[in-house]
N, C-alpha and C positions, 0 to 999 in steps of 0.2 A: 316398893318393888315387888313384883310378882315372880314366882318361880315357874319355870317352864319345864314340863316333864315330857320327854320324848320317849315313846314306846315303840319298840321294834322287836322282831323275832329272827332267830337263826335256827338252822336245822342241826347245828353242832356247836359244841362248847369251844372248840379251837377258834372258829371265826368270831364268836361272841367275845371271847377273851381278847382277841386281837383288836376288835373295835374298842372295847373297854380301855385297853392300854393306850391306844392312839389318842382317844379323847382326854384321858386323864393326863397323859404326858404333855399334851398341848395346852392343858389347863383350860379347856373349853367347857368343862363340866366339873361339878363339885363331887358328884357321886354317881355310881352306876350300880344298880342292883340286878343280879341275874337270878332267874327262877326257872325251874324245869316245869313245863306246862304241857297239856295235851290240847291240840288245836283241831277243830273240825271246820271245814270250809269247802266251798264249791270252787273247783278249778277245771276248766274245759268241760263243763257240763257233768262232772263227776264229783261225788262227795268224797272228800279226803279226810283221813284221820291221821295225825302225825304227832310225834313227840317233838317239841321245840324248846329252845331257850328264849325266854322273854327278857329283854333288857328294859329297865326303867331308868332313864337317863335324866339327871337334874342339871339344868343350865339356866341361862337368862335369855331375854329377848334378843340381845345383841348377838349372841353366839348360836341361836337356834338354827338359823339358815345355814351356817357353816357346818354344824353338826349334821343337819339333814344332807348336805352335799357330800360329806365324808361317808355317810351311810350309803348313799346312792352309788358313789364311786367304788366302794369295796364289796357291796352286797352281792351274793351269788344268785338271789332270787330275781326272776324277770320283773316282778312287781313286789318289792318289799313293803311290808306294813311300816308306815311311818305316821304315827299319831302324835300331834303336838298339842299338849294340854296346858292351859294356864291355870295356876293354882295359888291359893293363899297358903302361907306357912307362918309358923310362930316367929316372933321377932328375933329370938335367939338363933333359930335355925337359919333365917334369912341373913343375919349378920355373918354367921359362919360361912354360909353358901357364897355370899358376895366376896368375902375375904379370900376364898380358895380359887375363884375364877381369875383368869388372866385379865388384867385391866386394859 
């Protein structure tokens, strides 16, 4: 079993915490890590520099689309960053991860 890591960003901690709570309460994810980051990107032909909260969301293949849908439904950005990465993990971490997800 592979672990799926979904990365997204928010412009405030309140929205990031709300998403984190929803995903954990529904047991669609085993872990969500929040980090304060600085983002630089091009939007409407302008270079933007913003403080953001990055979420690193751990889930499985079965739940990845549902997590993506929840992010899209509640996200304030016109085009939110949603990156879905497939990764290997240690056997012990994968065992814990699988146990914590809704079956």
